[in-house]
ZALOTOR-499661 format. One record per residue (C-alpha): x, y, z; residue number from 1. Coordinates in Angstrom, 1 decimal, always signed. Example, Ala and Ser with C-alpha at 12.3 -4.5 7.8 and 13.67 -1.06 7.14 Angstrom:
! residues 2
+--------+--------+--------+-----+
|   east |  north |     up |   n |
+--------+--------+--------+-----+
|  +12.3 |   -4.5 |   +7.8 |   1 |
|  +13.7 |   -1.1 |   +7.1 |   2 |
+--------+--------+--------+-----+
! end
This chain:
! residues 356
+--------+--------+--------+-----+
|   east |  north |     up |   n |
+--------+--------+--------+-----+
|   -5.5 |   -1.3 |  +81.5 |   1 |
|   -9.1 |   -1.9 |  +80.7 |   2 |
|   -9.4 |   +1.7 |  +79.5 |   3 |
|   -6.3 |   +1.2 |  +77.2 |   4 |
|   -7.7 |   -2.1 |  +75.7 |   5 |
|  -11.1 |   -0.4 |  +75.3 |   6 |
|   -9.4 |   +2.5 |  +73.5 |   7 |
|   -7.5 |   +0.1 |  +71.1 |   8 |
|  -10.7 |   -1.8 |  +70.2 |   9 |
|  -12.5 |   +1.5 |  +69.5 |  10 |
|   -9.7 |   +2.7 |  +67.2 |  11 |
|   -9.7 |   -0.6 |  +65.2 |  12 |
|  -13.4 |   -0.3 |  +64.7 |  13 |
|  -13.0 |   +3.2 |  +63.5 |  14 |
|  -10.5 |   +2.2 |  +61.0 |  15 |
|  -12.7 |   -0.5 |  +59.7 |  16 |
|  -15.6 |   +1.8 |  +59.1 |  17 |
|  -13.6 |   +4.4 |  +57.3 |  18 |
|  -12.0 |   +2.1 |  +54.7 |  19 |
|  -13.7 |   +2.6 |  +51.4 |  20 |
|  -13.6 |   +1.1 |  +47.9 |  21 |
|  -12.7 |   +3.7 |  +45.2 |  22 |
|  -12.8 |   +3.5 |  +41.5 |  23 |
|  -10.4 |   +5.7 |  +39.4 |  24 |
|  -11.5 |   +7.3 |  +36.1 |  25 |
|  -10.2 |   +9.7 |  +33.6 |  26 |
|  -10.9 |  +12.0 |  +30.8 |  27 |
|   -8.3 |  +13.5 |  +28.6 |  28 |
|   -5.4 |  +12.1 |  +26.6 |  29 |
|   -3.8 |   +9.1 |  +28.3 |  30 |
|   -4.8 |  +10.4 |  +31.7 |  31 |
|   -6.9 |   +9.6 |  +34.7 |  32 |
|   -8.1 |  +11.0 |  +38.1 |  33 |
|   -9.6 |   +9.7 |  +41.2 |  34 |
|  -13.3 |   +9.2 |  +41.3 |  35 |
|  -14.6 |  +12.4 |  +43.1 |  36 |
|  -17.7 |  +10.9 |  +44.8 |  37 |
|  -15.5 |   +8.5 |  +47.1 |  38 |
|  -18.3 |   +6.0 |  +47.1 |  39 |
|  -18.2 |   +3.2 |  +49.7 |  40 |
|  -18.6 |   -0.2 |  +48.4 |  41 |
|  -17.0 |   -2.4 |  +51.1 |  42 |
|  -15.5 |   -1.7 |  +54.5 |  43 |
|  -12.9 |   -4.6 |  +54.0 |  44 |
|  -11.7 |   -4.3 |  +50.3 |  45 |
|  -10.6 |   -1.4 |  +48.2 |  46 |
|  -10.5 |   -1.9 |  +44.4 |  47 |
|   -9.1 |   +0.7 |  +42.0 |  48 |
|  -10.2 |   +0.8 |  +38.3 |  49 |
|   -8.4 |   +2.8 |  +35.6 |  50 |
|   -7.6 |   +2.8 |  +31.8 |  51 |
|   -4.1 |   +3.4 |  +30.7 |  52 |
|   -1.9 |   +3.2 |  +27.5 |  53 |
|   +1.4 |   +1.8 |  +26.6 |  54 |
|   +2.6 |   +2.1 |  +23.1 |  55 |
|   -0.3 |   +0.6 |  +21.0 |  56 |
|   -1.9 |   -1.3 |  +23.8 |  57 |
|   -4.9 |   +0.1 |  +25.8 |  58 |
|   -5.8 |   -1.6 |  +29.1 |  59 |
|   -8.4 |   -1.5 |  +31.8 |  60 |
|   -7.0 |   -2.7 |  +35.2 |  61 |
|   -8.5 |   -3.4 |  +38.5 |  62 |
|   -6.1 |   -3.5 |  +41.6 |  63 |
|   -7.0 |   -4.8 |  +44.9 |  64 |
|   -5.1 |   -2.2 |  +46.9 |  65 |
|   -6.2 |   -3.0 |  +50.4 |  66 |
|   -8.2 |   -5.8 |  +52.3 |  67 |
|   -8.6 |   -5.6 |  +56.0 |  68 |
|   -9.7 |   -9.1 |  +56.7 |  69 |
|   -9.7 |  -12.2 |  +54.4 |  70 |
|  -12.5 |  -11.8 |  +51.8 |  71 |
|  -13.4 |  -13.4 |  +48.4 |  72 |
|  -13.4 |  -10.7 |  +45.6 |  73 |
|  -14.8 |  -12.0 |  +42.4 |  74 |
|  -13.9 |   -9.4 |  +39.8 |  75 |
|  -14.7 |   -9.0 |  +36.1 |  76 |
|  -13.1 |   -6.1 |  +34.0 |  77 |
|  -14.0 |   -4.9 |  +30.6 |  78 |
|  -12.5 |   -2.4 |  +28.1 |  79 |
|  -14.7 |   -0.6 |  +25.6 |  80 |
|  -13.8 |   +1.4 |  +22.5 |  81 |
|  -15.6 |   +3.7 |  +20.2 |  82 |
|  -14.5 |   +5.9 |  +17.2 |  83 |
|  -17.0 |   +8.5 |  +18.4 |  84 |
|  -17.9 |   +9.8 |  +21.8 |  85 |
|  -20.6 |   +7.8 |  +23.6 |  86 |
|  -22.6 |   +8.5 |  +26.7 |  87 |
|  -22.2 |   +5.0 |  +28.3 |  88 |
|  -20.4 |   +1.8 |  +27.4 |  89 |
|  -23.7 |   +0.4 |  +26.0 |  90 |
|  -22.9 |   +2.5 |  +22.8 |  91 |
|  -19.3 |   +1.2 |  +22.5 |  92 |
|  -17.7 |   -1.9 |  +21.5 |  93 |
|  -16.2 |   -4.3 |  +24.0 |  94 |
|  -12.8 |   -5.1 |  +22.9 |  95 |
|  -11.2 |   -7.0 |  +25.9 |  96 |
|  -12.4 |   -8.6 |  +29.1 |  97 |
|  -10.8 |  -10.5 |  +32.1 |  98 |
|  -12.2 |  -12.2 |  +35.2 |  99 |
|  -11.1 |  -13.9 |  +38.4 | 100 |
|  -12.7 |  -15.8 |  +41.2 | 101 |
|  -10.7 |  -14.1 |  +43.7 | 102 |
|   -8.6 |  -11.0 |  +43.4 | 103 |
|   -6.1 |  -11.0 |  +46.4 | 104 |
|   -4.7 |   -7.9 |  +48.1 | 105 |
|   -2.0 |   -6.4 |  +46.0 | 106 |
|   -2.9 |   -8.2 |  +42.8 | 107 |
|   -4.3 |   -6.8 |  +39.6 | 108 |
|   -6.7 |   -8.0 |  +36.8 | 109 |
|   -6.2 |   -6.5 |  +33.5 | 110 |
|   -8.0 |   -6.5 |  +30.0 | 111 |
|   -5.8 |   -5.3 |  +27.2 | 112 |
|   -6.3 |   -4.6 |  +23.6 | 113 |
|   -3.9 |   -3.8 |  +20.7 | 114 |
|   -5.2 |   -0.5 |  +19.2 | 115 |
|   -2.9 |   -0.9 |  +16.2 | 116 |
|   -2.4 |   +2.9 |  +16.5 | 117 |
|   -6.1 |   +3.8 |  +16.4 | 118 |
|   -7.4 |   +6.7 |  +18.4 | 119 |
|  -10.9 |   +7.4 |  +19.8 | 120 |
|  -12.8 |   +6.9 |  +23.1 | 121 |
|  -12.0 |   +4.3 |  +25.6 | 122 |
|  -13.8 |   +3.3 |  +28.9 | 123 |
|  -13.2 |   +0.7 |  +31.6 | 124 |
|  -15.9 |   -1.1 |  +33.5 | 125 |
|  -15.8 |   -3.6 |  +36.4 | 126 |
|  -18.2 |   -5.9 |  +38.0 | 127 |
|  -17.5 |   -7.3 |  +41.4 | 128 |
|  -18.9 |   -9.4 |  +44.2 | 129 |
|  -17.4 |   -9.3 |  +47.7 | 130 |
|  -18.0 |  -12.5 |  +49.6 | 131 |
|  -21.8 |  -13.3 |  +49.3 | 132 |
|  -23.0 |   -9.8 |  +48.7 | 133 |
|  -24.8 |   -8.6 |  +45.5 | 134 |
|  -23.0 |   -8.0 |  +42.4 | 135 |
|  -22.1 |   -4.3 |  +41.8 | 136 |
|  -20.4 |   -2.4 |  +39.0 | 137 |
|  -18.4 |   +0.7 |  +38.4 | 138 |
|  -17.1 |   +2.5 |  +35.2 | 139 |
|  -14.5 |   +5.0 |  +34.5 | 140 |
|  -15.2 |   +8.2 |  +32.6 | 141 |
|  -14.2 |   +8.4 |  +28.9 | 142 |
|  -10.6 |   +8.4 |  +28.0 | 143 |
|   -9.7 |  +10.2 |  +24.8 | 144 |
|   -6.6 |   +9.2 |  +22.7 | 145 |
|   -5.4 |  +10.4 |  +19.4 | 146 |
|   -4.3 |   +8.2 |  +16.6 | 147 |
|   -0.6 |   +7.3 |  +17.0 | 148 |
|   +0.2 |   +5.7 |  +13.6 | 149 |
|   -1.7 |   +4.7 |  +10.4 | 150 |
|   -4.4 |   +2.2 |  +10.7 | 151 |
|   -4.7 |   -0.1 |   +7.6 | 152 |
|   -7.2 |   -2.7 |   +8.6 | 153 |
|  -10.0 |   -4.4 |   +6.6 | 154 |
|  -13.7 |   -3.6 |   +7.3 | 155 |
|  -16.8 |   -5.6 |   +7.0 | 156 |
|  -18.5 |   -5.6 |   +3.6 | 157 |
|  -22.2 |   -4.6 |   +3.8 | 158 |
|  -22.5 |   -4.4 |   +0.0 | 159 |
|  -22.6 |   -0.7 |   -0.2 | 160 |
|  -21.4 |   +0.8 |   -3.4 | 161 |
|  -18.8 |   +3.7 |   -3.6 | 162 |
|  -20.3 |   +7.2 |   -3.4 | 163 |
|  -18.7 |   +9.4 |   -6.1 | 164 |
|  -18.2 |  +12.8 |   -4.8 | 165 |
|  -17.9 |  +16.2 |   -6.6 | 166 |
|  -14.0 |  +16.4 |   -6.0 | 167 |
|  -10.8 |  +16.7 |   -7.9 | 168 |
|   -7.9 |  +14.3 |   -8.0 | 169 |
|   -5.4 |  +15.1 |   -5.2 | 170 |
|   -2.5 |  +14.0 |   -7.5 | 171 |
|   -2.4 |  +14.5 |  -11.3 | 172 |
|   -2.4 |  +11.7 |  -13.9 | 173 |
|   +1.3 |  +11.6 |  -14.4 | 174 |
|   +1.1 |   +8.9 |  -17.3 | 175 |
|   +0.9 |  +11.9 |  -19.6 | 176 |
|   +4.3 |  +13.5 |  -19.5 | 177 |
|   +5.2 |  +17.1 |  -19.9 | 178 |
|   +1.6 |  +18.3 |  -19.0 | 179 |
|   +2.5 |  +19.1 |  -15.5 | 180 |
|   +5.4 |  +20.9 |  -13.9 | 181 |
|   +7.2 |  +17.7 |  -13.0 | 182 |
|  +10.4 |  +16.3 |  -14.3 | 183 |
|  +10.5 |  +12.6 |  -15.3 | 184 |
|  +13.6 |  +11.2 |  -13.5 | 185 |
|  +13.0 |   +7.4 |  -13.4 | 186 |
|  +11.4 |   +4.8 |  -15.6 | 187 |
|  +11.3 |   +1.0 |  -15.3 | 188 |
|   +9.4 |   -1.9 |  -16.3 | 189 |
|   +9.4 |   -5.4 |  -14.6 | 190 |
|   +8.2 |   -8.5 |  -16.7 | 191 |
|   +7.4 |  -11.8 |  -15.2 | 192 |
|   +5.9 |  -14.0 |  -17.9 | 193 |
|   +6.9 |  -17.2 |  -16.2 | 194 |
|   +7.7 |  -18.3 |  -12.7 | 195 |
|  +11.0 |  -20.0 |  -12.5 | 196 |
|  +13.8 |  -20.3 |   -9.9 | 197 |
|  +15.7 |  -17.5 |  -11.5 | 198 |
|  +12.6 |  -15.3 |  -11.9 | 199 |
|  +12.1 |  -12.4 |   -9.4 | 200 |
|   +8.6 |  -11.3 |   -8.4 | 201 |
|   +7.5 |   -7.7 |   -8.7 | 202 |
|   +7.7 |   -7.3 |   -4.9 | 203 |
|  +11.4 |   -8.4 |   -5.1 | 204 |
|  +11.8 |   -5.9 |   -7.9 | 205 |
|  +10.4 |   -3.1 |   -5.9 | 206 |
|  +12.4 |   -4.0 |   -2.8 | 207 |
|  +15.6 |   -4.2 |   -4.6 | 208 |
|  +15.7 |   -2.2 |   -7.8 | 209 |
|  +13.0 |   +0.5 |   -7.3 | 210 |
|  +14.1 |   +0.9 |   -3.5 | 211 |
|  +17.7 |   +1.6 |   -4.6 | 212 |
|  +16.4 |   +4.5 |   -6.6 | 213 |
|  +14.1 |   +5.9 |   -3.8 | 214 |
|  +16.9 |   +5.5 |   -1.3 | 215 |
|  +19.2 |   +7.5 |   -3.4 | 216 |
|  +16.7 |  +10.2 |   -3.5 | 217 |
|  +16.3 |  +10.1 |   +0.3 | 218 |
|  +12.4 |   +9.7 |   -0.3 | 219 |
|   +9.8 |   +7.4 |   +0.9 | 220 |
|   +6.6 |   +6.6 |   -0.9 | 221 |
|   +3.6 |   +4.2 |   -0.3 | 222 |
|   +3.2 |   +1.6 |   -2.9 | 223 |
|   +0.3 |   -0.9 |   -3.6 | 224 |
|   +0.5 |   -4.6 |   -4.2 | 225 |
|   -2.6 |   -6.7 |   -4.4 | 226 |
|   -2.5 |   -9.0 |   -1.3 | 227 |
|   -6.1 |  -10.2 |   -1.3 | 228 |
|   -6.7 |  -13.9 |   -1.8 | 229 |
|   -9.7 |  -13.0 |   -4.1 | 230 |
|   -7.6 |  -10.8 |   -6.3 | 231 |
|   -5.0 |  -12.0 |   -8.8 | 232 |
|   -2.3 |  -10.1 |  -10.6 | 233 |
|   -3.6 |  -10.2 |  -14.2 | 234 |
|   -0.8 |   -8.4 |  -15.8 | 235 |
|   +2.7 |  -10.0 |  -16.5 | 236 |
|   +4.3 |   -6.4 |  -16.4 | 237 |
|   +4.6 |   -3.6 |  -14.1 | 238 |
|   +5.5 |   -0.1 |  -15.1 | 239 |
|   +7.1 |   +2.4 |  -12.7 | 240 |
|   +7.9 |   +6.1 |  -13.0 | 241 |
|   +9.2 |   +8.9 |  -10.6 | 242 |
|   +8.6 |  +12.5 |  -11.2 | 243 |
|  +10.2 |  +15.4 |   -9.4 | 244 |
|   +8.3 |  +18.7 |   -8.9 | 245 |
|   +9.4 |  +21.9 |   -7.2 | 246 |
|   +8.3 |  +20.8 |   -3.7 | 247 |
|   +7.3 |  +17.1 |   -4.1 | 248 |
|   +7.9 |  +13.8 |   -5.8 | 249 |
|   +5.4 |  +11.4 |   -7.4 | 250 |
|   +5.9 |   +7.6 |   -7.8 | 251 |
|   +3.7 |   +6.1 |  -10.5 | 252 |
|   +2.8 |   +2.4 |  -10.8 | 253 |
|   +0.7 |   +0.9 |  -13.5 | 254 |
|   -0.8 |   -2.5 |  -13.0 | 255 |
|   -3.7 |   -4.6 |  -14.1 | 256 |
|   -5.6 |   -7.0 |  -11.7 | 257 |
|   -8.2 |   -9.7 |  -12.1 | 258 |
|  -11.0 |  -10.4 |   -9.6 | 259 |
|  -12.8 |  -13.6 |  -10.6 | 260 |
|  -15.9 |  -12.9 |   -8.6 | 261 |
|  -16.5 |   -9.7 |  -10.5 | 262 |
|  -16.6 |  -11.3 |  -13.9 | 263 |
|  -16.6 |   -9.2 |  -17.1 | 264 |
|  -19.1 |   -6.7 |  -18.4 | 265 |
|  -18.5 |   -8.3 |  -21.8 | 266 |
|  -16.8 |  -11.6 |  -22.9 | 267 |
|  -13.0 |  -11.1 |  -22.7 | 268 |
|  -11.6 |   -9.8 |  -25.9 | 269 |
|   -8.2 |  -10.4 |  -27.2 | 270 |
|   -6.7 |   -7.2 |  -25.6 | 271 |
|   -7.6 |   -8.7 |  -22.1 | 272 |
|   -5.9 |  -11.9 |  -22.6 | 273 |
|   -2.8 |  -11.2 |  -24.5 | 274 |
|   +0.6 |  -10.9 |  -23.0 | 275 |
|   -0.8 |   -8.5 |  -20.3 | 276 |
|   -2.9 |  -11.4 |  -18.9 | 277 |
|   -6.5 |  -11.7 |  -17.9 | 278 |
|   -7.7 |   -8.5 |  -16.0 | 279 |
|  -10.9 |   -6.6 |  -15.2 | 280 |
|   -9.6 |   -3.7 |  -13.3 | 281 |
|   -6.9 |   -1.2 |  -14.5 | 282 |
|   -4.9 |   +0.7 |  -12.0 | 283 |
|   -2.7 |   +3.8 |  -12.5 | 284 |
|   -1.4 |   +4.7 |   -9.0 | 285 |
|   +0.2 |   +8.1 |   -8.1 | 286 |
|   +1.9 |   +8.3 |   -4.8 | 287 |
|   +3.4 |  +11.4 |   -3.3 | 288 |
|   +6.6 |  +11.2 |   -1.1 | 289 |
|   +5.9 |  +11.1 |   +2.6 | 290 |
|   +9.3 |  +11.4 |   +4.2 | 291 |
|   +9.2 |  +13.9 |   +7.1 | 292 |
|   +5.4 |  +13.5 |   +7.3 | 293 |
|   +4.0 |  +12.1 |  +10.5 | 294 |
|   +1.1 |   +9.9 |   +9.3 | 295 |
|   -1.6 |   +8.9 |  +11.7 | 296 |
|   -5.2 |   +8.0 |  +11.4 | 297 |
|   -7.4 |   +5.6 |   +9.6 | 298 |
|   -7.4 |   +4.9 |   +6.0 | 299 |
|  -10.1 |   +6.8 |   +4.0 | 300 |
|  -11.1 |   +6.6 |   +0.3 | 301 |
|  -12.6 |   +9.4 |   -1.6 | 302 |
|  -14.2 |   +8.5 |   -5.0 | 303 |
|  -14.5 |  +10.8 |   -8.0 | 304 |
|  -15.1 |  +10.8 |  -11.7 | 305 |
|  -12.5 |  +12.0 |  -14.2 | 306 |
|  -13.7 |  +14.9 |  -16.3 | 307 |
|  -10.5 |  +15.8 |  -18.1 | 308 |
|   -9.8 |  +14.6 |  -21.7 | 309 |
|   -6.5 |  +13.1 |  -20.9 | 310 |
|   -8.1 |  +11.0 |  -18.2 | 311 |
|  -10.4 |   +9.1 |  -20.5 | 312 |
|   -8.2 |   +6.0 |  -20.3 | 313 |
|   -9.1 |   +5.6 |  -16.7 | 314 |
|  -12.5 |   +7.3 |  -16.0 | 315 |
|  -12.6 |   +7.1 |  -12.2 | 316 |
|  -10.2 |   +7.9 |   -9.5 | 317 |
|   -9.7 |   +7.3 |   -5.7 | 318 |
|   -8.0 |   +9.7 |   -3.4 | 319 |
|   -6.2 |   +7.7 |   -0.7 | 320 |
|   -6.1 |   +9.3 |   +2.7 | 321 |
|   -4.4 |   +8.4 |   +6.0 | 322 |
|   -6.0 |  +10.7 |   +8.5 | 323 |
|   -6.2 |  +14.1 |   +6.9 | 324 |
|   -3.0 |  +13.5 |   +4.6 | 325 |
|   -3.6 |  +12.3 |   +1.0 | 326 |
|   -0.8 |   +9.7 |   +0.2 | 327 |
|   -1.9 |   +9.2 |   -3.4 | 328 |
|   -4.5 |   +9.0 |   -6.1 | 329 |
|   -5.5 |   +5.9 |   -7.9 | 330 |
|   -7.0 |   +6.3 |  -11.4 | 331 |
|   -8.8 |   +3.3 |  -12.4 | 332 |
|  -11.0 |   +1.6 |  -15.1 | 333 |
|  -13.2 |   -1.4 |  -14.5 | 334 |
|  -14.6 |   -3.9 |  -17.1 | 335 |
|  -16.2 |   -6.0 |  -14.5 | 336 |
|  -19.7 |   -7.3 |  -14.8 | 337 |
|  -20.4 |   -6.6 |  -11.0 | 338 |
|  -19.7 |   -3.2 |   -9.6 | 339 |
|  -17.1 |   -3.6 |   -6.7 | 340 |
|  -18.3 |   -2.4 |   -3.3 | 341 |
|  -16.7 |   +0.3 |   -1.3 | 342 |
|  -15.4 |   -2.3 |   +1.2 | 343 |
|  -13.8 |   -4.3 |   -1.7 | 344 |
|  -11.7 |   -1.3 |   -2.6 | 345 |
|  -11.1 |   -0.3 |   +0.9 | 346 |
|   -9.9 |   -3.8 |   +1.9 | 347 |
|   -7.9 |   -4.1 |   -1.2 | 348 |
|   -5.8 |   -1.1 |   -0.3 | 349 |
|   -5.8 |   -1.8 |   +3.5 | 350 |
|   -4.2 |   -5.2 |   +2.8 | 351 |
|   -1.9 |   -4.0 |   +0.0 | 352 |
|   -0.5 |   -0.6 |   +0.9 | 353 |
|   +3.1 |   -0.5 |   +2.3 | 354 |
|   +5.9 |   +2.0 |   +2.5 | 355 |
|   +8.9 |   +1.6 |   +0.1 | 356 |
+--------+--------+--------+-----+
! end
């Protein structure tokens, strides 16, 4: 009997010595693999760390998968993100965190972040303290994920001005008809001189009248509306056209906007304050149909200068990209006293673009 009891005790001790604490990491799209070094952190607690994705949500999760004897496991978990590859979490942005004073066996602690469709590099990190031992930490490898949908999100304004590249407009300036191989199939104007109970906004006009026509074509387009609080619709009228080409369609929207903080390069003249309203930026927007196109990636703006005679009314342009696909070209003219920054234009479109 003594030999049997002694054997049981020896087996229990062997089990306790062999229990390890492992962290899971991963490298690749939405994947993970076990930490190959199998490092031992505690003989009584096993914590697993991983990064995973569900829809637009990215999460770093620590799970207490085994505790041999009662122990207090203080745990902190962090999720990091970077648009570009980084060697460690130090060069990344902390986007979510979580903590607990005691992570019981079978329980999990998660730090989650809404990626809003953005791709890039993700990393999970945990700090933990078992009972009264020293704090330790463990990180996963990098997880790589592609963009899953368009990311239209404002950016911080550092005062940088647009950089004008030696590029061509992606879409032609369609306000001059019969120059290009496109057929003019739709024309409409919306006037809104007074706001009354019976008056419809230009957003309502687009949602009802314009959308009826685009639906009849079976085509989808992006369209722009100035949503920024610091930007006012200076015009009392909006002009719309749709052109049909051999392989694509173009939706044109002309509008004037007024940004008070930018002022005027010269005192406003009569043509600025007539029935069109007060304005200091003129936009002629050309959008290509996007039906059947899987758009994913971050909004990118490419600035250029018009060098064609028929573009003199609007002397600059912006090619609007989502990922690698150009959704449209905005021809514009500014009569503002202060040159708008890159971030101003970026945020204007990030907040105002939508699909019709």
